[in-house]
ROBA-267687 format. One record per residue (C-alpha): residue number from 0; residue in one letter; z negated, y negated, x negated. Coordinates in nm, 3 decimals. Each point is the difference from the previous one (the first is absolute). Layout:
ROBA-267687
REC    i  aa        z        y        x
REC  NUM   A        Z        Y        X
...
end
This chain:
ROBA-267687
REC    i  aa        z        y        x
REC    0   M   -4.006   -1.597    1.282
REC    1   G    0.337    0.147   -0.042
REC    2   L    0.088    0.283   -0.259
REC    3   R    0.287   -0.176   -0.232
REC    4   V    0.176    0.114   -0.284
REC    5   C    0.000   -0.203   -0.328
REC    6   L    0.184    0.056   -0.300
REC    7   L   -0.234   -0.063   -0.296
REC    8   G    0.216    0.176   -0.265
REC    9   L   -0.086    0.311    0.136
REC   10   L    0.038    0.079    0.382
REC   11   A   -0.367   -0.021    0.139
REC   12   L   -0.140    0.031    0.349
REC   13   I   -0.278   -0.298    0.053
REC   14   I   -0.168   -0.125    0.333
REC   15   A    0.076   -0.394    0.030
REC   16   S    0.127   -0.202    0.294
REC   17   K    0.237   -0.138   -0.255
REC   18   C    0.114    0.109   -0.358
REC   19   H    0.093   -0.310   -0.266
REC   20   Y    0.102    0.134   -0.364
REC   21   T    0.172   -0.201   -0.250
REC   22   P    0.017    0.178   -0.345
REC   23   E   -0.062   -0.173   -0.320
REC   24   P    0.303   -0.109   -0.220
REC   25   D    0.027    0.318   -0.205
REC   26   Q   -0.017    0.199    0.302
REC   27   Q    0.293   -0.161    0.154
REC   28   R    0.311    0.258    0.039
REC   29   T    0.286   -0.109   -0.176
REC   30   L    0.276   -0.028    0.269
REC   31   P    0.312    0.195   -0.053
REC   32   P    0.342   -0.183   -0.066
REC   33   G    0.130   -0.190    0.266
REC   34   W   -0.318    0.038    0.246
REC   35   V   -0.198   -0.361    0.089
REC   36   S   -0.340   -0.041    0.092
REC   37   L   -0.034   -0.145    0.339
REC   38   G   -0.402   -0.050   -0.019
REC   39   R   -0.304    0.154    0.156
REC   40   V    0.035    0.277    0.294
REC   41   D   -0.169   -0.157    0.328
REC   42   P   -0.310    0.162    0.043
REC   43   E    0.124    0.137    0.323
REC   44   E    0.304    0.183   -0.105
REC   45   E    0.010    0.367    0.068
REC   46   L    0.043    0.253   -0.305
REC   47   S    0.140    0.318    0.059
REC   48   L   -0.141    0.236   -0.254
REC   49   T    0.069    0.337   -0.114
REC   50   F   -0.262    0.205   -0.185
REC   51   A    0.178    0.273   -0.160
REC   52   L   -0.162    0.292   -0.222
REC   53   R    0.091    0.044   -0.349
REC   54   Q    0.207    0.300   -0.013
REC   55   Q   -0.053    0.281   -0.237
REC   56   N    0.200    0.289   -0.139
REC   57   L    0.311   -0.216   -0.040
REC   58   E    0.170    0.177   -0.292
REC   59   R   -0.036    0.325    0.214
REC   60   L    0.156   -0.159    0.312
REC   61   S    0.272   -0.163   -0.285
REC   62   E    0.086    0.369   -0.106
REC   63   L    0.005    0.129    0.358
REC   64   V    0.230   -0.242    0.116
REC   65   Q    0.274    0.128   -0.285
REC   66   A   -0.078    0.334    0.083
REC   67   V    0.081   -0.013    0.372
REC   68   S    0.295   -0.262   -0.062
REC   69   D    0.189    0.158   -0.240
REC   70   P    0.255    0.284    0.085
REC   71   G   -0.074    0.182   -0.327
REC   72   S   -0.372    0.031    0.048
REC   73   P   -0.115    0.342    0.150
REC   74   R   -0.169   -0.220    0.214
REC   75   Y    0.239   -0.186    0.154
REC   76   V   -0.017   -0.060    0.391
REC   77   G    0.117   -0.353    0.019
REC   78   G   -0.369   -0.099    0.043
REC   79   L   -0.303    0.107    0.165
REC   80   H    0.148   -0.054    0.385
REC   81   R    0.054    0.205    0.327
REC   82   F    0.371    0.061    0.109
REC   83   P    0.186    0.090    0.277
REC   84   P    0.063    0.419    0.040
REC   85   T    0.324    0.086   -0.074
REC   86   S    0.311   -0.079    0.191
REC   87   S    0.376    0.034   -0.004
REC   88   L    0.216   -0.177   -0.287
REC   89   R    0.264   -0.199    0.171
REC   90   Q    0.291   -0.040   -0.170
REC   91   R    0.100   -0.298   -0.166
REC   92   P    0.384   -0.155    0.104
REC   93   K    0.232   -0.049   -0.258
REC   94   P   -0.075   -0.317   -0.195
REC   95   Q    0.229   -0.316   -0.037
REC   96   V    0.229   -0.025   -0.249
REC   97   A   -0.196   -0.172   -0.304
REC   98   G    0.163   -0.341   -0.087
REC   99   T    0.109   -0.128    0.323
REC  100   V    0.050   -0.353    0.003
REC  101   G   -0.054   -0.226    0.312
REC  102   L   -0.017   -0.379    0.066
REC  103   H   -0.318   -0.129    0.114
REC  104   F   -0.186   -0.328    0.122
REC  105   G   -0.354    0.072   -0.079
REC  106   V   -0.195    0.340   -0.061
REC  107   T   -0.061    0.165    0.310
REC  108   P   -0.098    0.340    0.082
REC  109   S    0.376    0.131    0.033
REC  110   V    0.052   -0.160   -0.361
REC  111   L   -0.291    0.227   -0.148
REC  112   R    0.093    0.300    0.170
REC  113   E    0.374   -0.067   -0.146
REC  114   R   -0.133   -0.027   -0.348
REC  115   Y   -0.285    0.252   -0.019
REC  116   N    0.245    0.245    0.153
REC  117   L   -0.219    0.057    0.338
REC  118   T    0.201    0.162    0.300
REC  119   A   -0.045   -0.106    0.359
REC  120   R   -0.203    0.324   -0.013
REC  121   D   -0.243   -0.059   -0.274
REC  122   V   -0.270   -0.069    0.228
REC  123   G   -0.321    0.155    0.091
REC  124   S    0.014    0.288    0.238
REC  125   G   -0.301   -0.086    0.234
REC  126   T   -0.146    0.351   -0.037
REC  127   T   -0.236   -0.047   -0.265
REC  128   N   -0.323   -0.191   -0.071
REC  129   N    0.209   -0.178   -0.271
REC  130   S   -0.139   -0.368   -0.006
REC  131   Q    0.041   -0.307   -0.223
REC  132   A   -0.181   -0.352   -0.028
REC  133   C   -0.007   -0.329   -0.136
REC  134   A   -0.290   -0.223   -0.103
REC  135   Q   -0.042   -0.404    0.135
REC  136   F   -0.254   -0.214   -0.173
REC  137   L   -0.004   -0.380    0.005
REC  138   E   -0.036   -0.080    0.373
REC  139   Q    0.380    0.134    0.009
REC  140   Y    0.105    0.170    0.336
REC  141   F    0.311    0.158    0.139
REC  142   H    0.084   -0.050    0.367
REC  143   D    0.122    0.308    0.226
REC  144   S    0.287   -0.197    0.143
REC  145   D    0.121   -0.090   -0.340
REC  146   L   -0.009    0.359   -0.095
REC  147   A    0.220    0.057    0.335
REC  148   E    0.256   -0.271   -0.072
REC  149   F    0.045    0.128   -0.351
REC  150   M    0.079    0.349    0.136
REC  151   R    0.216   -0.146    0.251
REC  152   L    0.216   -0.228   -0.211
REC  153   F    0.012    0.259   -0.324
REC  154   G   -0.133    0.356    0.097
REC  155   G    0.313    0.111    0.241
REC  156   N    0.172    0.240   -0.220
REC  157   F   -0.344    0.219   -0.056
REC  158   A   -0.256    0.155    0.172
REC  159   H   -0.303   -0.205   -0.029
REC  160   Q   -0.352   -0.086    0.148
REC  161   A   -0.020   -0.330    0.121
REC  162   S   -0.385   -0.041    0.028
REC  163   V   -0.298    0.058   -0.255
REC  164   A   -0.179    0.324    0.068
REC  165   R   -0.352   -0.142   -0.091
REC  166   V   -0.167   -0.321   -0.130
REC  167   I   -0.331    0.017   -0.184
REC  168   G   -0.188   -0.280   -0.041
REC  169   K    0.029   -0.365    0.155
REC  170   Q    0.332   -0.076    0.113
REC  171   G    0.045   -0.419    0.024
REC  172   R    0.150   -0.152    0.289
REC  173   G    0.127   -0.299   -0.193
REC  174   R    0.367   -0.072   -0.117
REC  175   A    0.146    0.312   -0.178
REC  176   G    0.038    0.020   -0.359
REC  177   I    0.294    0.050   -0.187
REC  178   E   -0.146    0.227   -0.250
REC  179   A   -0.159    0.217    0.273
REC  180   S    0.330   -0.007    0.225
REC  181   L    0.206    0.130   -0.335
REC  182   D   -0.220    0.273   -0.073
REC  183   V   -0.029    0.160    0.341
REC  184   Q    0.369   -0.039    0.050
REC  185   Y    0.136    0.119   -0.306
REC  186   L   -0.244    0.280   -0.017
REC  187   M    0.106    0.132    0.347
REC  188   S    0.348   -0.026   -0.047
REC  189   A    0.014    0.173   -0.359
REC  190   G   -0.262    0.234    0.123
REC  191   A    0.190    0.005    0.349
REC  192   N   -0.136    0.202    0.286
REC  193   I   -0.352    0.090   -0.166
REC  194   S   -0.330   -0.088    0.109
REC  195   T   -0.122   -0.333   -0.139
REC  196   W   -0.335   -0.153   -0.045
REC  197   V   -0.116   -0.357   -0.070
REC  198   Y   -0.332   -0.039   -0.202
REC  199   S   -0.117   -0.371    0.056
REC  200   S   -0.307   -0.149   -0.244
REC  201   P   -0.076   -0.339    0.096
REC  202   G   -0.236   -0.241   -0.218
REC  203   R    0.035    0.001   -0.397
REC  204   H   -0.150    0.108   -0.309
REC  205   E   -0.033   -0.304   -0.236
REC  206   A    0.280   -0.191    0.244
REC  207   Q    0.199    0.303   -0.117
REC  208   E    0.105    0.331    0.200
REC  209   P   -0.317    0.230    0.111
REC  210   F    0.147    0.311   -0.141
REC  211   L   -0.335    0.172   -0.074
REC  212   Q   -0.028   -0.026    0.406
REC  213   W    0.309    0.127    0.063
REC  214   L   -0.041    0.322   -0.270
REC  215   L   -0.345    0.060    0.134
REC  216   L    0.139    0.033    0.376
REC  217   L    0.247    0.249   -0.149
REC  218   S   -0.289    0.176   -0.213
REC  219   N   -0.180    0.052    0.330
REC  220   E    0.305    0.147    0.222
REC  221   S    0.057    0.345    0.026
REC  222   S    0.353   -0.012    0.156
REC  223   L    0.210   -0.253   -0.143
REC  224   P    0.391   -0.092   -0.067
REC  225   H    0.161    0.179   -0.301
REC  226   V    0.172   -0.316   -0.128
REC  227   H   -0.160   -0.344   -0.005
REC  228   T    0.194   -0.315   -0.138
REC  229   V   -0.136   -0.301   -0.121
REC  230   S    0.186   -0.336   -0.028
REC  231   Y   -0.319   -0.221   -0.175
REC  232   G   -0.144   -0.031   -0.333
REC  233   D   -0.201   -0.225   -0.238
REC  234   D    0.004   -0.104   -0.321
REC  235   E   -0.217    0.257   -0.254
REC  236   D   -0.216   -0.289   -0.146
REC  237   S   -0.071   -0.131    0.340
REC  238   L   -0.228    0.272    0.077
REC  239   S   -0.345    0.089   -0.156
REC  240   S   -0.001    0.301   -0.206
REC  241   A   -0.250    0.166    0.249
REC  242   Y    0.202   -0.060    0.298
REC  243   I    0.347    0.127   -0.205
REC  244   Q   -0.169    0.296   -0.077
REC  245   R   -0.149    0.098    0.306
REC  246   V    0.333   -0.045    0.175
REC  247   N    0.167    0.231   -0.210
REC  248   T   -0.254    0.235    0.043
REC  249   E    0.076    0.020    0.338
REC  250   L    0.386    0.021   -0.074
REC  251   M   -0.090    0.298   -0.188
REC  252   K   -0.157    0.136    0.287
REC  253   A    0.284   -0.043    0.213
REC  254   A    0.241    0.178   -0.259
REC  255   T   -0.233    0.272   -0.029
REC  256   R    0.018    0.054    0.391
REC  257   G    0.378    0.011   -0.025
REC  258   L    0.063   -0.344    0.144
REC  259   T    0.322   -0.150   -0.141
REC  260   L   -0.060   -0.377   -0.044
REC  261   L    0.247   -0.245   -0.099
REC  262   F   -0.082   -0.356   -0.111
REC  263   A    0.260   -0.274   -0.060
REC  264   S    0.031   -0.115   -0.358
REC  265   G   -0.005   -0.342    0.075
REC  266   D    0.235   -0.315    0.028
REC  267   S   -0.073   -0.201   -0.312
REC  268   G    0.201    0.251   -0.285
REC  269   A   -0.251    0.062   -0.268
REC  270   G   -0.213   -0.306    0.098
REC  271   C   -0.107   -0.241   -0.268
REC  272   W   -0.316   -0.171   -0.061
REC  273   S   -0.178   -0.168   -0.296
REC  274   V   -0.285    0.170   -0.195
REC  275   S   -0.172   -0.232   -0.258
REC  276   G    0.297   -0.203   -0.036
REC  277   R    0.259    0.292   -0.025
REC  278   H    0.228    0.125    0.268
REC  279   Q   -0.002    0.347    0.153
REC  280   F    0.118    0.210    0.261
REC  281   R   -0.192    0.050    0.313
REC  282   P   -0.047    0.364    0.164
REC  283   S   -0.058    0.053    0.346
REC  284   F   -0.259    0.207    0.163
REC  285   P   -0.035    0.268    0.171
REC  286   A    0.402    0.016   -0.089
REC  287   S   -0.162    0.036   -0.363
REC  288   S   -0.212    0.333    0.122
REC  289   P    0.089    0.319   -0.169
REC  290   Y   -0.080    0.176    0.339
REC  291   V    0.266   -0.197    0.216
REC  292   T    0.400   -0.008    0.000
REC  293   T    0.107   -0.340   -0.013
REC  294   V    0.328   -0.130    0.129
REC  295   G    0.216   -0.257   -0.200
REC  296   G    0.284   -0.184    0.134
REC  297   T    0.415    0.007   -0.030
REC  298   S    0.284   -0.217    0.147
REC  299   F    0.368    0.107    0.047
REC  300   Q    0.195   -0.076   -0.275
REC  301   N    0.254   -0.179    0.205
REC  302   P   -0.230   -0.196    0.256
REC  303   F    0.225    0.095    0.332
REC  304   L    0.123    0.341   -0.106
REC  305   V   -0.198    0.345    0.024
REC  306   T    0.072    0.107   -0.344
REC  307   N   -0.214    0.063   -0.341
REC  308   E   -0.332   -0.164   -0.032
REC  309   V   -0.162   -0.228   -0.306
REC  310   V   -0.334   -0.142   -0.042
REC  311   D   -0.124   -0.239    0.227
REC  312   Y   -0.080   -0.281   -0.236
REC  313   I   -0.367   -0.058    0.238
REC  314   S   -0.102    0.417   -0.037
REC  315   G   -0.341    0.044   -0.154
REC  316   G   -0.056    0.210   -0.281
REC  317   G   -0.194    0.062   -0.366
REC  318   F   -0.332    0.120   -0.161
REC  319   S   -0.338    0.023    0.180
REC  320   N   -0.268   -0.178   -0.245
REC  321   V   -0.272    0.185    0.202
REC  322   F    0.162    0.364    0.017
REC  323   P    0.132    0.235   -0.299
REC  324   R    0.299    0.159    0.031
REC  325   P   -0.019    0.302    0.224
REC  326   S    0.102    0.339   -0.163
REC  327   Y    0.265    0.057    0.266
REC  328   Q    0.189   -0.268   -0.134
REC  329   E   -0.037   -0.015   -0.384
REC  330   E    0.328    0.158   -0.092
REC  331   A    0.248   -0.241    0.220
REC  332   V   -0.242   -0.312   -0.122
REC  333   V    0.029    0.069   -0.358
REC  334   Q    0.379    0.053    0.045
REC  335   F    0.047   -0.337    0.158
REC  336   L   -0.203   -0.149   -0.286
REC  337   N    0.195    0.159   -0.258
REC  338   S    0.342   -0.034    0.119
REC  339   S   -0.010   -0.366    0.233
REC  340   P    0.237   -0.286   -0.217
REC  341   H   -0.178   -0.248    0.215
REC  342   L   -0.382    0.031   -0.047
REC  343   P   -0.234   -0.333    0.010
REC  344   P   -0.218   -0.023   -0.286
REC  345   S   -0.269    0.227   -0.010
REC  346   S   -0.273   -0.269    0.015
REC  347   Y    0.107   -0.053    0.391
REC  348   F   -0.074    0.341    0.133
REC  349   N   -0.251    0.277   -0.061
REC  350   A    0.254    0.274   -0.100
REC  351   S   -0.253    0.286    0.038
REC  352   G   -0.114   -0.106    0.377
REC  353   R    0.155    0.164    0.326
REC  354   A    0.333   -0.075    0.045
REC  355   Y    0.175   -0.113    0.322
REC  356   P    0.173    0.036    0.236
REC  357   D    0.095    0.376    0.065
REC  358   V    0.299   -0.054    0.234
REC  359   A    0.218   -0.283    0.152
REC  360   A    0.191   -0.107    0.294
REC  361   L    0.184   -0.277    0.120
REC  362   S   -0.219   -0.278    0.056
REC  363   D    0.280   -0.280    0.089
REC  364   G    0.117   -0.178    0.268
REC  365   Y   -0.135    0.168    0.325
REC  366   W   -0.011   -0.069    0.344
REC  367   V   -0.327   -0.011    0.191
REC  368   V   -0.082   -0.108    0.365
REC  369   S   -0.314   -0.185    0.026
REC  370   N   -0.143   -0.164    0.294
REC  371   N    0.311    0.064    0.197
REC  372   V    0.221   -0.127   -0.279
REC  373   P    0.255    0.191   -0.222
REC  374   I   -0.069   -0.117   -0.365
REC  375   P    0.228    0.037   -0.268
REC  376   W   -0.019    0.015   -0.384
REC  377   V   -0.366    0.108   -0.028
REC  378   S   -0.064    0.107   -0.345
REC  379   G   -0.272    0.213   -0.206
REC  380   T   -0.139    0.330   -0.078
REC  381   S   -0.157   -0.035    0.322
REC  382   A    0.341    0.139    0.113
REC  383   S    0.086    0.229   -0.228
REC  384   T   -0.416    0.196    0.012
REC  385   P    0.066    0.085    0.364
REC  386   V    0.358    0.145   -0.025
REC  387   F   -0.089    0.233   -0.252
REC  388   G   -0.295    0.115    0.183
REC  389   G    0.191    0.067    0.305
REC  390   I    0.263    0.193   -0.219
REC  391   L   -0.295    0.203   -0.123
REC  392   S   -0.123    0.081    0.356
REC  393   L    0.315    0.134    0.065
REC  394   I   -0.003    0.230   -0.286
REC  395   N   -0.379    0.096    0.133
REC  396   E    0.164    0.079    0.324
REC  397   H    0.211    0.257   -0.174
REC  398   R   -0.266    0.134   -0.191
REC  399   I   -0.227    0.052    0.311
REC  400   L    0.264    0.190    0.191
REC  401   S    0.030    0.227   -0.330
REC  402   G   -0.320    0.068    0.014
REC  403   H   -0.099   -0.196   -0.295
REC  404   P   -0.293   -0.265   -0.062
REC  405   P    0.099   -0.361   -0.009
REC  406   L    0.086   -0.139   -0.323
REC  407   G   -0.338   -0.171   -0.067
REC  408   F   -0.030   -0.169   -0.326
REC  409   L    0.360   -0.050   -0.108
REC  410   N   -0.026   -0.131   -0.348
REC  411   P   -0.054    0.339   -0.243
REC  412   R    0.276    0.145    0.176
REC  413   L    0.232   -0.309    0.019
REC  414   Y   -0.023   -0.026   -0.409
REC  415   Q    0.038    0.369   -0.029
REC  416   Q    0.338   -0.049    0.122
REC  417   H    0.124   -0.273   -0.189
REC  418   G    0.151   -0.195    0.294
REC  419   A    0.194    0.271    0.156
REC  420   G    0.060   -0.074    0.357
REC  421   L    0.023   -0.385   -0.095
REC  422   F    0.282   -0.238   -0.050
REC  423   D   -0.070   -0.139   -0.364
REC  424   V   -0.026   -0.348   -0.025
REC  425   T    0.148   -0.141   -0.344
REC  426   R    0.103   -0.373    0.043
REC  427   G   -0.243   -0.324    0.024
REC  428   C   -0.319   -0.138   -0.103
REC  429   H   -0.302   -0.148    0.160
REC  430   E   -0.160   -0.335   -0.047
REC  431   S   -0.307   -0.099   -0.187
REC  432   C   -0.149   -0.287   -0.199
REC  433   L    0.225   -0.298   -0.010
REC  434   N   -0.087   -0.108   -0.385
REC  435   E    0.244   -0.018   -0.290
REC  436   E   -0.117    0.377   -0.146
REC  437   V    0.126    0.161    0.311
REC  438   E    0.170   -0.192    0.204
REC  439   G   -0.065    0.104    0.339
REC  440   Q    0.100    0.369   -0.118
REC  441   G   -0.256    0.304    0.065
REC  442   F    0.119    0.353   -0.021
REC  443   C    0.358    0.127    0.041
REC  444   S    0.089    0.284    0.198
REC  445   G    0.200    0.299   -0.195
REC  446   P    0.090    0.362    0.003
REC  447   G   -0.288    0.204    0.158
REC  448   W   -0.332   -0.140    0.053
REC  449   D   -0.103   -0.390   -0.036
REC  450   P   -0.281   -0.215    0.092
REC  451   V    0.235   -0.203    0.224
REC  452   T    0.193    0.261    0.248
REC  453   G   -0.216    0.316   -0.081
REC  454   W    0.222    0.331    0.024
REC  455   G    0.233   -0.170    0.223
REC  456   T    0.082   -0.015    0.360
REC  457   P    0.019    0.305    0.269
REC  458   N    0.320    0.205    0.037
REC  459   F   -0.143    0.168    0.322
REC  460   P    0.191    0.349   -0.015
REC  461   A   -0.066    0.034   -0.377
REC  462   L   -0.359   -0.137    0.040
REC  463   L   -0.056    0.265    0.269
REC  464   K    0.148    0.286   -0.178
REC  465   I   -0.248   -0.054   -0.289
REC  466   L   -0.311   -0.090    0.182
REC  467   L    0.044    0.299    0.280
REC  468   N   -0.115    0.239   -0.243
REC  469   P   -0.367    0.115    0.002
end
């Protein structure tokens, strides 16, 4: 007689050789839009279950996040983390002249460094314990040989590391995934010469990413990279309320600890689904969590020139249907809602919800090496997220060398700065529902913050100057 796990409404442990259960019709769970029932699970199918204890004192935890992450707070420390002893500050070389225009045939590290004003000397020093990480899910894996070839092709004009420092979790031996290859290669080329870890989480939660498994792993580790980038996400409505709230609690804990977590905003614009016969926009999670920094996407105004940026029409963004608007973005969001000339009908979105993204970076036309093949024109906020994360790691390098703690949870400081240190993106709209009412258009960018590109894209020397202060 083996011990098996059965789902009888609530999880219960019973002793049985096999467990069969067919709910009554009124107990059948309604499938989320776009899901299809494939029938009964094989009785021999193994289930991986996580038993998460109910969390307490969440209001106090939320207050603590704000206190330790707000530079205006007397308790501000960037997070409850330890950081290296004081070291001497390196002098940054003179930045490139803004507005330089160069021809390119796809986005590479050199194109990014030109656009965002990083010089060859804007790399990690190799003398601190500064580190960064990305997470991979859904059986996506990178190959060391692809990373080495990518750096050989595209990393010749800046110091870099050509191998990952640590892999935590199971690293598959099959073909490399473009997603995993993209994440590692651009985190390590933007945050050049900084120790990089990869967290690999196999398996699924309800056929989707096991975010809670990854976050519980972080919670149980005492020494972690300062910046984590995640290029994965799900529709808010595709996850159970209990699960989404539990994941959000772990994100809140990570923010309290002083981790900078960046999530891609998604590649479906404002999204779209039908609720009771009415179209609505469809927000993404964890992009919609108040405790992460969410990264949208842009394109070059001229596809083959390093020029100003406009909205990448796939850039995810909008307003959460689960989480209320956090206080740190109240002013910016109200300003957008009161001034935007192109707002969609109010029935399409929850104007009082957490608005995202917070920032953006180029997300269109990247070169990636996967399975030893250079692949052009890879696009998505999966690209912009590790790029922005790597740039924040470079800023952490300067902060650590100045004796300051790493940035920690960035959003309170980011919104207080009103976009200082960022290139404001003011042209373009992203996609949404293809119906007569909105005709495929979601939100549009404009001066200041907007739910398409956030506050804008990084101008490294200006952003460094703003974020280097304690």
